[in-house]
C-alpha positions in Angstrom: 9.7 -24.2 10.5 10.4 -23.6 6.7 9.6 -20.4 5.1 7.2 -20.5 2.1 8.4 -19.5 -1.4 6.6 -17.4 -3.5 5.7 -20.2 -5.8 4.0 -22.1 -2.6 1.6 -18.8 -2.5 0.5 -18.8 -6.1 -3.2 -18.9 -6.3 -5.1 -22.3 -7.9 -6.4 -20.0 -10.7 -7.2 -16.8 -12.0 -10.7 -16.9 -10.3 -9.0 -17.6 -6.9 -6.7 -14.9 -7.1 -9.3 -12.4 -8.0 -11.4 -13.7 -5.2 -8.2 -13.3 -2.8 -7.9 -9.8 -4.1 -11.3 -8.7 -3.5 -11.1 -10.0 0.3 -7.6 -8.4 0.6 -9.3 -4.8 -0.7 -12.0 -5.2 1.6 -9.7 -5.9 4.5 -7.5 -2.8 3.7 -10.4 -0.6 3.0 -11.7 -1.6 6.5 -9.0 0.4 8.3 -9.1 -2.2 11.1 -5.6 -4.0 10.3 -2.5 -3.3 12.4 0.5 -1.6 10.4 2.5 -4.9 10.3 -0.5 -6.6 8.8 -1.4 -4.0 6.5 2.1 -4.2 4.8 1.7 -7.9 4.5 -1.7 -7.5 3.2 -0.4 -5.1 0.7 2.5 -7.3 -0.4 0.4 -10.0 -0.9 -2.1 -8.0 -3.0 0.8 -6.8 -5.2 1.8 -10.3 -5.9 -1.8 -11.4 -6.7 -2.1 -8.6 -9.0 1.3 -9.6 -10.7 0.0 -13.2 -11.0 -3.3 -11.7 -12.8 -1.4 -9.6 -15.2 0.6 -12.5 -16.3 -2.3 -14.8 -16.6 -4.3 -12.3 -18.6 -1.2 -11.4 -20.9 -0.8 -15.4 -21.7 -4.5 -15.3 -22.7 -4.1 -12.3 -25.0 -0.8 -14.0 -26.5 -2.9 -17.0 -27.3 -5.6 -14.9 -29.0 -2.9 -13.2 -31.1 -1.7 -16.5 -32.2 -5.2 -17.8 -33.1 -5.8 -14.2 -35.2 -2.5 -14.6 -36.8 -3.4 -17.9 -38.9 -6.5 -19.2 -37.6 -5.2 -22.4 -35.9 -4.9 -23.0 -32.3 -1.4 -23.4 -31.0 -0.4 -24.1 -27.6 1.1 -21.7 -25.2 3.6 -22.3 -22.8 2.4 -22.8 -19.1 3.8 -20.4 -16.5 5.6 -22.1 -14.1 
């Protein structure tokens, strides 16, 4: 069995990431998870939060480019 890399676990979209976060939060708040699973869920939530912050930053950067001179410029895709 091969171990998944962090890249394999990236959500398909920002919307998918936020949906996964909502589900994780509900699971964490339920208080029904065993300790080992709780830690894994917390780590996954932290990774999803980082992904969302990076995507939002990319959009903010694009808006700044638009505001600077009024023309649309492509921004780099996140790997």
